[in-house]
GUBA-935381 format. One record per residue (C-alpha): residue number from 1; residue in three letters; y negated, x, z. Coordinates in nm, 3 decimals. Layout:
BEGIN
> NUM  ALA  Y  X  Z
...
This chain:
BEGIN
> 1  UNK  -0.034  0.007  0.032
> 2  UNK  -0.244  0.311  0.005
> 3  UNK  -0.259  0.414  -0.318
> 4  UNK  -0.555  0.485  -0.492
> 5  UNK  -0.660  0.479  -0.862
> 6  UNK  -0.568  0.885  -0.994
> 7  UNK  -0.635  1.163  -1.304
> 8  UNK  -0.423  1.021  -1.584
> 9  UNK  -0.346  1.382  -1.732
> 10  UNK  -0.304  1.565  -1.350
> 11  UNK  -0.067  1.339  -1.282
> 12  UNK  0.183  1.324  -1.568
> 13  UNK  0.082  1.722  -1.610
> 14  UNK  0.236  1.748  -1.250
> 15  UNK  0.638  1.583  -1.383
> 16  UNK  0.860  1.787  -1.559
> 17  UNK  0.849  1.815  -1.873
> 18  UNK  1.035  1.551  -2.116
> 19  UNK  1.348  1.561  -2.285
> 20  UNK  1.243  1.597  -2.679
> 21  UNK  1.606  1.553  -2.834
> 22  UNK  1.533  1.415  -3.216
> 23  UNK  1.921  1.257  -3.175
> 24  UNK  1.889  1.037  -2.939
> 25  UNK  1.773  0.769  -3.118
> 26  UNK  2.047  0.813  -3.374
> 27  UNK  2.318  0.866  -3.072
> 28  UNK  2.171  0.515  -2.916
> 29  UNK  2.239  0.355  -3.213
> 30  UNK  2.616  0.509  -3.283
> 31  UNK  2.738  0.309  -2.956
> 32  UNK  2.507  -0.022  -3.024
> 33  UNK  2.744  -0.015  -3.324
> 34  UNK  3.026  0.071  -3.221
> 35  UNK  3.034  -0.143  -2.926
> 36  UNK  2.912  -0.468  -3.175
> 37  UNK  2.762  -0.617  -2.808
> 38  UNK  2.418  -0.820  -2.967
> 39  UNK  2.127  -0.832  -2.742
> 40  UNK  2.035  -1.145  -2.642
> 41  UNK  1.590  -1.101  -2.512
> 42  UNK  1.515  -1.426  -2.312
> 43  UNK  1.167  -1.397  -2.322
> 44  UNK  0.915  -1.516  -2.075
> 45  UNK  0.609  -1.560  -2.352
> 46  UNK  0.588  -1.445  -2.719
> 47  UNK  0.480  -1.094  -2.650
> 48  UNK  0.788  -0.908  -2.586
> 49  UNK  0.828  -0.834  -2.962
> 50  UNK  0.567  -0.689  -2.981
> 51  UNK  0.774  -0.334  -3.045
> 52  UNK  1.048  -0.441  -3.270
> 53  UNK  1.114  -0.570  -3.594
> 54  UNK  1.298  -0.705  -3.813
> 55  UNK  1.468  -0.958  -3.603
> 56  UNK  1.426  -1.347  -3.583
> 57  UNK  1.277  -1.515  -3.247
> 58  UNK  1.439  -1.879  -3.123
> 59  UNK  1.210  -2.142  -3.003
> 60  UNK  1.523  -2.324  -3.016
> 61  UNK  1.814  -2.259  -2.733
> 62  UNK  2.083  -2.529  -2.852
> 63  UNK  2.473  -2.393  -2.848
> 64  UNK  2.490  -2.442  -3.248
> 65  UNK  2.149  -2.185  -3.225
> 66  UNK  2.239  -1.882  -3.058
> 67  UNK  2.587  -1.929  -3.158
> 68  UNK  2.473  -1.898  -3.543
> 69  UNK  2.223  -1.598  -3.404
> 70  UNK  2.593  -1.489  -3.262
> 71  UNK  2.749  -1.478  -3.598
> 72  UNK  2.450  -1.266  -3.790
> 73  UNK  2.530  -0.858  -3.847
> 74  UNK  2.184  -0.857  -3.701
> 75  UNK  2.143  -0.618  -3.405
> 76  UNK  1.957  -0.861  -3.119
> 77  UNK  1.730  -1.148  -3.096
> 78  UNK  1.478  -1.301  -2.916
> 79  UNK  1.465  -1.653  -2.674
> 80  UNK  1.160  -1.760  -2.619
> 81  UNK  1.157  -2.030  -2.345
> 82  UNK  0.744  -1.955  -2.216
> 83  UNK  0.899  -1.962  -1.864
> 84  UNK  0.575  -1.854  -1.766
> 85  UNK  0.362  -2.129  -1.844
> 86  UNK  0.600  -2.313  -1.590
> 87  UNK  0.679  -2.367  -1.261
> 88  UNK  0.971  -2.158  -1.071
> 89  UNK  1.208  -2.417  -1.091
> 90  UNK  1.093  -2.522  -1.415
> 91  UNK  1.161  -2.152  -1.516
> 92  UNK  1.488  -2.132  -1.330
> 93  UNK  1.604  -2.452  -1.482
> 94  UNK  1.571  -2.312  -1.860
> 95  UNK  1.740  -1.994  -1.745
> 96  UNK  2.022  -2.150  -1.596
> 97  UNK  2.040  -2.369  -1.937
> 98  UNK  1.993  -2.077  -2.110
> 99  UNK  2.241  -1.892  -1.976
> 100  UNK  2.501  -2.130  -1.988
> 101  UNK  2.460  -2.237  -2.423
> 102  UNK  2.460  -1.851  -2.431
> 103  UNK  2.791  -1.788  -2.300
> 104  UNK  2.946  -2.124  -2.505
> 105  UNK  2.807  -1.969  -2.753
> 106  UNK  2.974  -1.620  -2.784
> 107  UNK  3.321  -1.759  -2.671
> 108  UNK  3.228  -2.002  -3.003
> 109  UNK  3.100  -1.700  -3.138
> 110  UNK  3.358  -1.498  -3.013
> 111  UNK  3.101  -1.208  -2.940
> 112  UNK  2.996  -1.025  -2.659
> 113  UNK  2.633  -0.979  -2.517
> 114  UNK  2.363  -0.845  -2.298
> 115  UNK  2.100  -0.981  -2.211
> 116  UNK  1.692  -0.887  -2.169
> 117  UNK  1.550  -1.085  -1.947
> 118  UNK  1.136  -0.980  -2.084
> 119  UNK  0.871  -1.017  -1.870
> 120  UNK  0.526  -0.881  -1.839
> 121  UNK  0.464  -0.501  -1.801
> 122  UNK  0.116  -0.636  -1.545
> 123  UNK  0.443  -0.750  -1.338
> 124  UNK  0.346  -1.124  -1.361
> 125  UNK  0.612  -1.391  -1.331
> 126  UNK  0.865  -1.561  -1.215
> 127  UNK  1.075  -1.300  -0.998
> 128  UNK  1.294  -1.352  -0.871
> 129  UNK  1.369  -1.763  -0.962
> 130  UNK  1.416  -1.722  -1.302
> 131  UNK  1.641  -1.398  -1.293
> 132  UNK  1.849  -1.557  -1.025
> 133  UNK  1.904  -1.850  -1.208
> 134  UNK  2.026  -1.690  -1.550
> 135  UNK  2.272  -1.464  -1.321
> 136  UNK  2.408  -1.738  -1.154
> 137  UNK  2.445  -1.950  -1.510
> 138  UNK  2.629  -1.613  -1.667
> 139  UNK  2.857  -1.614  -1.433
> 140  UNK  3.062  -1.279  -1.296
> 141  UNK  2.834  -1.112  -1.066
> 142  UNK  2.655  -0.788  -1.255
> 143  UNK  2.653  -0.483  -1.095
> 144  UNK  2.295  -0.418  -1.069
> 145  UNK  1.929  -0.599  -1.157
> 146  UNK  1.726  -0.382  -1.312
> 147  UNK  1.357  -0.334  -1.283
> 148  UNK  1.192  -0.156  -1.554
> 149  UNK  0.807  -0.259  -1.657
> 150  UNK  0.716  0.065  -1.811
> 151  UNK  0.536  -0.054  -2.162
> 152  UNK  0.405  0.231  -2.393
> 153  UNK  0.120  0.081  -2.623
> 154  UNK  -0.024  -0.092  -2.332
> 155  UNK  -0.026  0.253  -2.062
> 156  UNK  0.181  0.045  -1.816
> 157  UNK  0.331  0.393  -1.592
> 158  UNK  0.632  0.422  -1.361
> 159  UNK  0.575  0.774  -1.166
> 160  UNK  0.694  0.787  -0.794
> 161  UNK  0.780  0.410  -0.763
> 162  UNK  0.445  0.303  -0.842
> 163  UNK  0.342  0.116  -1.136
> 164  UNK  0.028  0.198  -1.314
> 165  UNK  -0.182  0.083  -1.541
> 166  UNK  -0.363  0.316  -1.754
> 167  UNK  -0.751  0.188  -1.769
> 168  UNK  -0.982  0.515  -1.944
> 169  UNK  -0.866  0.855  -1.793
> 170  UNK  -0.708  0.665  -1.485
> 171  UNK  -0.379  0.533  -1.364
> 172  UNK  -0.516  0.221  -1.197
> 173  UNK  -0.172  0.126  -0.933
> 174  UNK  -0.099  -0.221  -1.047
> 175  UNK  -0.186  -0.389  -0.750
> 176  UNK  -0.519  -0.290  -0.780
> 177  UNK  -0.593  -0.428  -1.088
> 178  UNK  -0.731  -0.790  -1.225
> 179  UNK  -0.376  -0.892  -1.329
> 180  UNK  -0.246  -0.841  -0.953
> 181  UNK  -0.478  -1.130  -0.866
> 182  UNK  -0.356  -1.367  -1.121
> 183  UNK  -0.371  -1.727  -0.949
> 184  UNK  -0.005  -1.874  -0.985
> 185  UNK  0.114  -1.464  -0.967
> 186  UNK  -0.072  -1.257  -0.787
> 187  UNK  0.039  -1.022  -0.575
> 188  UNK  -0.050  -0.696  -0.332
> 189  UNK  0.241  -0.404  -0.394
> 190  UNK  0.185  -0.179  -0.605
> 191  UNK  0.559  0.046  -0.565
> 192  UNK  0.796  -0.144  -0.648
> 193  UNK  1.011  -0.094  -0.466
> 194  UNK  0.754  -0.307  -0.218
> 195  UNK  0.716  -0.545  -0.474
> 196  UNK  1.109  -0.675  -0.444
> 197  UNK  1.066  -0.684  -0.096
> 198  UNK  0.718  -0.909  -0.124
> 199  UNK  0.855  -1.100  -0.470
> 200  UNK  1.158  -1.217  -0.253
> 201  UNK  0.976  -1.290  0.054
> 202  UNK  1.166  -1.028  0.250
> 203  UNK  1.522  -1.106  0.145
> 204  UNK  1.526  -0.766  0.012
> 205  UNK  1.368  -0.554  0.213
> 206  UNK  1.202  -0.262  0.067
> 207  UNK  1.465  0.002  0.193
> 208  UNK  1.731  -0.154  0.000
> 209  UNK  1.608  -0.139  -0.324
> 210  UNK  1.743  0.201  -0.498
> 211  UNK  1.567  0.364  -0.785
> 212  UNK  1.602  0.624  -1.122
> 213  UNK  1.314  0.884  -1.050
> 214  UNK  1.117  1.070  -1.365
> 215  UNK  1.326  1.386  -1.153
> 216  UNK  1.730  1.217  -1.236
> 217  UNK  1.604  1.127  -1.597
> 218  UNK  1.421  1.431  -1.699
> 219  UNK  1.603  1.718  -1.546
> 220  UNK  1.965  1.509  -1.430
> 221  UNK  2.008  1.359  -1.815
> 222  UNK  2.198  1.087  -1.860
> 223  UNK  2.474  1.203  -1.695
> 224  UNK  2.228  1.195  -1.405
> 225  UNK  2.120  0.811  -1.492
> 226  UNK  2.513  0.703  -1.467
> 227  UNK  2.514  0.924  -1.136
> 228  UNK  2.216  0.759  -0.965
> 229  UNK  2.378  0.382  -1.155
> 230  UNK  2.693  0.386  -0.989
> 231  UNK  2.514  0.465  -0.633
> 232  UNK  2.359  0.099  -0.616
> 233  UNK  2.610  -0.114  -0.450
> 234  UNK  2.745  -0.466  -0.618
> 235  UNK  2.487  -0.654  -0.718
> 236  UNK  2.187  -0.459  -0.575
> 237  UNK  1.785  -0.362  -0.714
> 238  UNK  1.744  -0.037  -0.903
> 239  UNK  1.361  0.050  -1.032
> 240  UNK  1.374  0.281  -1.295
> 241  UNK  1.041  0.510  -1.362
> 242  UNK  0.937  0.652  -1.706
> 243  UNK  0.673  0.775  -1.893
> 244  UNK  0.744  0.793  -2.192
> 245  UNK  1.033  0.639  -2.487
> 246  UNK  1.188  0.950  -2.483
> 247  UNK  1.227  0.897  -2.069
> 248  UNK  1.364  0.537  -2.204
> 249  UNK  1.582  0.704  -2.432
> 250  UNK  1.787  0.960  -2.152
> 251  UNK  1.814  0.595  -1.943
> 252  UNK  1.949  0.399  -2.231
> 253  UNK  2.192  0.688  -2.353
> 254  UNK  2.353  0.611  -1.944
> 255  UNK  2.319  0.263  -1.983
> 256  UNK  2.559  0.238  -2.241
> 257  UNK  2.841  0.497  -2.157
> 258  UNK  2.818  0.240  -1.818
> 259  UNK  2.886  -0.068  -2.072
> 260  UNK  3.135  0.079  -2.224
> 261  UNK  3.322  0.056  -1.897
> 262  UNK  3.299  -0.271  -1.830
> 263  UNK  3.003  -0.231  -1.580
> 264  UNK  2.745  -0.520  -1.631
> 265  UNK  2.396  -0.510  -1.549
> 266  UNK  2.082  -0.738  -1.606
> 267  UNK  1.732  -0.601  -1.725
> 268  UNK  1.411  -0.752  -1.629
> 269  UNK  1.208  -0.564  -1.835
> 270  UNK  0.895  -0.483  -2.085
> 271  UNK  0.851  -0.476  -2.414
> 272  UNK  0.952  -0.129  -2.488
> 273  UNK  1.247  -0.106  -2.315
> 274  UNK  1.441  -0.325  -2.666
> 275  UNK  1.324  -0.100  -2.867
> 276  UNK  1.501  0.195  -2.641
> 277  UNK  1.791  -0.059  -2.609
> 278  UNK  1.855  -0.110  -2.977
> 279  UNK  1.790  0.278  -3.115
> 280  UNK  1.492  0.113  -3.277
> 281  UNK  1.324  0.403  -3.461
> 282  UNK  0.894  0.413  -3.454
> 283  UNK  0.789  0.242  -3.744
> 284  UNK  0.398  0.207  -3.829
> 285  UNK  0.192  -0.049  -3.814
> 286  UNK  0.228  -0.280  -4.093
> 287  UNK  -0.011  -0.296  -4.346
> 288  UNK  -0.190  -0.592  -4.557
> 289  UNK  0.036  -0.576  -4.885
> 290  UNK  0.315  -0.640  -4.621
> 291  UNK  0.195  -0.915  -4.439
> 292  UNK  0.300  -1.224  -4.671
> 293  UNK  -0.098  -1.316  -4.769
> 294  UNK  -0.261  -1.558  -4.967
> 295  UNK  -0.457  -1.345  -5.223
> 296  UNK  -0.718  -1.591  -5.147
> 297  UNK  -0.836  -1.845  -4.819
> 298  UNK  -0.997  -1.800  -4.475
> 299  UNK  -0.821  -1.705  -4.184
> 300  UNK  -0.768  -1.908  -3.832
> 301  UNK  -0.836  -1.758  -3.480
> 302  UNK  -0.707  -1.973  -3.202
> 303  UNK  -0.828  -1.780  -2.885
> 304  UNK  -0.725  -1.896  -2.536
> 305  UNK  -0.662  -1.624  -2.343
> 306  UNK  -0.941  -1.508  -2.065
> 307  UNK  -0.883  -1.229  -1.915
> 308  UNK  -1.165  -1.000  -1.923
> 309  UNK  -0.993  -0.784  -2.183
> 310  UNK  -1.037  -1.036  -2.387
> 311  UNK  -1.346  -1.180  -2.372
> 312  UNK  -1.515  -0.844  -2.473
> 313  UNK  -1.321  -0.866  -2.806
> 314  UNK  -1.425  -1.222  -2.850
> 315  UNK  -1.681  -1.146  -2.810
> 316  UNK  -1.745  -0.829  -3.090
> 317  UNK  -1.585  -1.041  -3.274
> 318  UNK  -1.849  -1.349  -3.253
> 319  UNK  -2.095  -1.072  -3.364
> 320  UNK  -1.958  -1.036  -3.696
> 321  UNK  -2.125  -1.191  -4.033
> 322  UNK  -1.905  -1.478  -4.174
> 323  UNK  -1.719  -1.537  -3.890
> 324  UNK  -1.823  -1.877  -3.724
> 325  UNK  -1.657  -1.976  -3.349
> 326  UNK  -1.633  -2.338  -3.252
> 327  UNK  -1.567  -2.318  -2.815
> 328  UNK  -1.440  -2.601  -2.673
> 329  UNK  -1.512  -2.721  -2.383
> 330  UNK  -1.279  -2.684  -2.120
> 331  UNK  -1.443  -2.878  -1.877
> 332  UNK  -1.489  -3.145  -2.121
> 333  UNK  -1.081  -3.138  -2.218
> 334  UNK  -0.919  -3.199  -1.797
> 335  UNK  -1.179  -3.529  -1.755
> 336  UNK  -1.227  -3.833  -2.000
> 337  UNK  -1.384  -3.683  -2.299
> 338  UNK  -1.087  -3.481  -2.382
> 339  UNK  -1.013  -3.682  -2.683
> 340  UNK  -1.335  -3.682  -2.882
> 341  UNK  -1.344  -3.310  -2.796
> 342  UNK  -1.012  -3.256  -3.009
> 343  UNK  -1.096  -3.467  -3.314
> 344  UNK  -1.508  -3.242  -3.235
> 345  UNK  -1.337  -2.873  -3.312
> 346  UNK  -1.031  -3.024  -3.527
> 347  UNK  -1.311  -3.186  -3.710
> 348  UNK  -1.541  -2.888  -3.745
> 349  UNK  -1.279  -2.683  -3.800
> 350  UNK  -1.158  -2.822  -4.077
> 351  UNK  -1.494  -2.831  -4.258
> 352  UNK  -1.538  -2.464  -4.177
> 353  UNK  -1.144  -2.387  -4.356
> 354  UNK  -1.237  -2.573  -4.627
> 355  UNK  -1.562  -2.418  -4.731
> 356  UNK  -1.381  -2.087  -4.685
> 357  UNK  -1.509  -1.957  -4.395
> 358  UNK  -1.339  -1.774  -4.117
> 359  UNK  -1.285  -1.955  -3.837
> 360  UNK  -1.238  -1.866  -3.448
> 361  UNK  -1.134  -2.145  -3.196
> 362  UNK  -1.197  -2.010  -2.856
> 363  UNK  -1.216  -2.144  -2.496
> 364  UNK  -1.489  -2.170  -2.258
> 365  UNK  -1.500  -1.809  -2.114
> 366  UNK  -1.484  -2.011  -1.814
> 367  UNK  -1.201  -1.889  -1.552
> 368  UNK  -1.107  -2.254  -1.371
> 369  UNK  -0.812  -2.293  -1.117
> 370  UNK  -0.693  -2.516  -0.822
> 371  UNK  -0.629  -2.462  -0.506
> 372  UNK  -0.252  -2.416  -0.536
> 373  UNK  -0.045  -2.266  -0.854
> 374  UNK  0.048  -2.586  -0.903
> 375  UNK  -0.275  -2.758  -0.978
> 376  UNK  -0.350  -2.375  -1.161
> 377  UNK  -0.089  -2.436  -1.373
> 378  UNK  -0.124  -2.770  -1.486
> 379  UNK  -0.529  -2.627  -1.565
> 380  UNK  -0.321  -2.431  -1.838
> 381  UNK  -0.114  -2.669  -1.923
> 382  UNK  -0.372  -2.921  -1.984
> 383  UNK  -0.587  -2.675  -2.180
> 384  UNK  -0.300  -2.546  -2.352
> 385  UNK  -0.152  -2.898  -2.481
> 386  UNK  -0.496  -2.911  -2.664
> 387  UNK  -0.537  -2.634  -2.836
> 388  UNK  -0.184  -2.766  -2.988
> 389  UNK  -0.352  -3.120  -3.075
> 390  UNK  -0.641  -2.880  -3.184
> 391  UNK  -0.436  -2.675  -3.438
> 392  UNK  -0.179  -3.046  -3.539
> 393  UNK  -0.503  -3.138  -3.673
> 394  UNK  -0.653  -2.883  -3.937
> 395  UNK  -0.509  -2.970  -4.227
> 396  UNK  -0.642  -2.711  -4.445
> 397  UNK  -0.361  -2.418  -4.459
> 398  UNK  -0.538  -2.092  -4.374
> 399  UNK  -0.429  -1.738  -4.487
> 400  UNK  -0.380  -1.635  -4.133
> 401  UNK  -0.302  -1.741  -3.817
> 402  UNK  -0.442  -1.529  -3.537
> 403  UNK  -0.314  -1.659  -3.184
> 404  UNK  -0.468  -1.460  -2.902
> 405  UNK  -0.279  -1.479  -2.504
> 406  UNK  0.133  -1.569  -2.476
> 407  UNK  0.050  -1.931  -2.344
> 408  UNK  -0.157  -1.978  -2.649
> 409  UNK  0.096  -1.828  -2.909
> 410  UNK  0.453  -1.954  -2.811
> 411  UNK  0.223  -2.389  -2.764
> 412  UNK  0.075  -2.340  -3.040
> 413  UNK  0.359  -2.205  -3.264
> 414  UNK  0.656  -2.445  -3.097
> 415  UNK  0.440  -2.752  -3.032
> 416  UNK  0.174  -2.709  -3.256
> 417  UNK  0.353  -2.608  -3.576
> 418  UNK  0.662  -2.735  -3.515
> 419  UNK  0.852  -2.304  -3.545
> 420  UNK  1.235  -2.303  -3.478
> 421  UNK  1.322  -1.970  -3.616
> 422  UNK  1.051  -1.650  -3.726
> 423  UNK  1.104  -1.336  -3.823
> 424  UNK  0.929  -1.032  -3.676
> 425  UNK  0.761  -0.848  -3.953
> 426  UNK  0.555  -0.502  -3.724
> 427  UNK  0.315  -0.492  -3.559
> 428  UNK  -0.073  -0.493  -3.710
> 429  UNK  -0.151  -0.292  -3.409
> 430  UNK  -0.013  -0.118  -3.191
> 431  UNK  0.125  -0.377  -2.927
> 432  UNK  0.093  -0.661  -3.129
> 433  UNK  0.322  -0.789  -3.339
> 434  UNK  0.287  -0.997  -3.680
> 435  UNK  0.583  -1.280  -3.701
> 436  UNK  0.627  -1.524  -4.026
> 437  UNK  0.662  -1.848  -3.988
> 438  UNK  0.987  -2.057  -4.091
> 439  UNK  1.062  -2.304  -4.337
> 440  UNK  1.076  -2.534  -4.088
> 441  UNK  0.728  -2.524  -4.006
> 442  UNK  0.341  -2.655  -4.028
> 443  UNK  0.277  -2.373  -4.263
> 444  UNK  0.583  -2.247  -4.371
> 445  UNK  0.587  -1.888  -4.413
> 446  UNK  0.232  -1.822  -4.285
> 447  UNK  0.206  -1.431  -4.104
> 448  UNK  0.052  -1.518  -3.708
> 449  UNK  0.005  -1.279  -3.520
> 450  UNK  0.088  -1.275  -3.119
> 451  UNK  -0.249  -1.096  -2.994
> 452  UNK  -0.219  -1.052  -2.620
> 453  UNK  -0.445  -1.100  -2.381
> 454  UNK  -0.451  -0.745  -2.258
> 455  UNK  -0.427  -0.491  -2.496
> 456  UNK  -0.537  -0.326  -2.722
> 457  UNK  -0.960  -0.146  -2.706
> 458  UNK  -1.315  -0.383  -2.697
> 459  UNK  -1.289  -0.342  -3.094
> 460  UNK  -0.915  -0.411  -3.130
> 461  UNK  -0.984  -0.804  -3.235
> 462  UNK  -1.282  -0.701  -3.497
> 463  UNK  -0.974  -0.469  -3.629
> 464  UNK  -0.706  -0.707  -3.655
> 465  UNK  -0.928  -0.936  -3.836
> 466  UNK  -1.037  -0.696  -4.075
> 467  UNK  -0.678  -0.596  -4.164
> 468  UNK  -0.566  -0.933  -4.198
> 469  UNK  -0.905  -1.015  -4.480
> 470  UNK  -0.823  -0.708  -4.687
> 471  UNK  -0.784  -0.799  -5.053
> 472  UNK  -0.393  -0.727  -5.116
């Protein structure tokens, strides 16, 4: 609890040198192919795809849909539950349903699978409720739960069991950041051992939480990772320290060796671990020619996220010539003017898009919260549902779509556009994925940018829109 910001370079330089072995990813891919085990990523919002490419995302977790993905040749798929927008009890019920359906689908497809519960790299989410529900639904006990919140592109590092958020030249303990003050998922502890104790209300003592250290990974290698994980008692919790993708590669090789011996782990991780677990090579950000853009036409940007970074990025975008903004009156959405406000915004958006103007629909920057977590979630739901209704009323197909914020992206894609299956094309900017919407959606094959609220610098949204507006 006494952590303080520290100079990033000083702390990282004090660590043992990372293992730079170009063969690590090849080794991982070889083991993954030989195992034939499908990786299923259960994502609590759409932002978990920010490190991968050429993989499908399902918003439907029926047994039939899951079995179909189990049977294809792709190494992994995502199941988007959007459970971060739910209450803890609702999230648990959804994860239990997904777990039961996965078991049935795997039996139908005669396929083995492993599960990653993808969560926020700044520790916001329903832990342990949804992980416990998933574990129970999947049957036999797991050898351990592994917590891996490292996320390279977002500057989230775990060192000496403390989770940090990079801000400029400093590493700020996560418990000191704006994310720890979240109205729904707030917390105090930056040390992940203490965070587990806090989130489990003392049921799991920090002294009983195990750890794989940077020294284990960089000095001992995969064999030391194996030794450390074998020390964890059945059903225990173990956190993983990591600063680079090579750290995750060494970890993954150790984990794959243990999985060969039929040990089972339930992973609670940020986005970077999925890339490592599949052995995906880094890929350059997408060029305009790779996005499948129409030759002409205006773009549509919908901003629901209200974190400070998004507000800064939005302000920069609205300053640009040719950008036409429409502010949604949030207090109006929560009262008697709700329907009138939805009609006003959607009518204006249709008019601007028809005239060829790049249009930004954004919620007012005032953050409205309730007196309890449940009330705050309800307010978020009401705002998100209104954005869904607005998009439903838009009749002019845009050239591209940018959705800013995880809940906004999930709700607009699933409820507003009817997406059931999308393909991740890659990243527009580091940590910013692009989906190609499915044929069943309102706008088939439209490139949709799922832009996290807390990723990028002040100019990143401007950069994204400029890239999307480039003639192909």
